[in-house]
N, C-alpha and C positions, 0 to 999 in steps of 0.2 A: 549907536544911541543915541536920540536927541532928551533934552530935557525936560520934554512932556511926558515921555514914556518913564524916565526918572523918578520923578515923582508922584505918578500914576502908581507904578508898585508898590508907594512905600502908604499911600492912603488907600483905605480902602472904599468902594462907592457908600454910598450915604443909606442907602438901602441896608447893606450890611451891617452898616453900624446899628442902625434901627432894632435889626433881627438879634445881633449882641446883649444890646441895652434890652432888649425884651426878656432875652432869655436868663439874664442878669438880676432882673427884678422879679422875673418866676422863679427862679429860684430862691431868690431871698425870703420872699414871701412862702413857701412852701416850707422853707427851714422856721422861719415865726409860728408858723402854724401847727407844724411838727413838736418844736420842745414843748409846750405846754400841753401837746397831747402825750406827750414820752411820759413829761415828770409825773401828769395824774394816774398815769398806766405804772408807772414806777411807788409811784406812793398807795395806790391800791396794794400790789404786789407784798410790798411790804408791810402792811397794815393790816391785811387780810390773812396771808398764805401763812406767817410762820407759826410752830405748834407750838407754843410756852405752857411748862406747866405755872397752873398760879396757884401761888403760896398765900394763904391765910394763916389769922392773928393767930386764932384756935383752932383744937381739934374739933369742937362745935361746929364753926363755920365750914371747915373742909367736911365735915358730915351732912351738912344741910346743905353746900352748896358747889362741893367737888363732885369730878366728873368721872363716870368708874373709866371712861375711855373707849366707850363700846362704840360711841360713833365714828369712831377714826374710820374701820373700815366701810362701813354698812348706809352710814349719815343718821340724821335724824329719821324717827317713824314717821309714817306719811300720815298717819291720824292725828301727830300734833300739830299738824299743818293747820 
């Protein structure tokens, strides 16, 4: 084995280094774009999906503003829209 062959096997050609660097940059860009999107989706899911019962201070407020729960299965009636 000559010294040329020994050094050539340790150092990849310049074209392969550029491809590896471009792949790393592309991966970092994709991750940087996916993190805010994932954060927004998780925020929206936690904000809008849970069904928590609302408690009111008085029975009168509960009577005026409380829901009977009829909108859970069938949704809001179309004529409200």
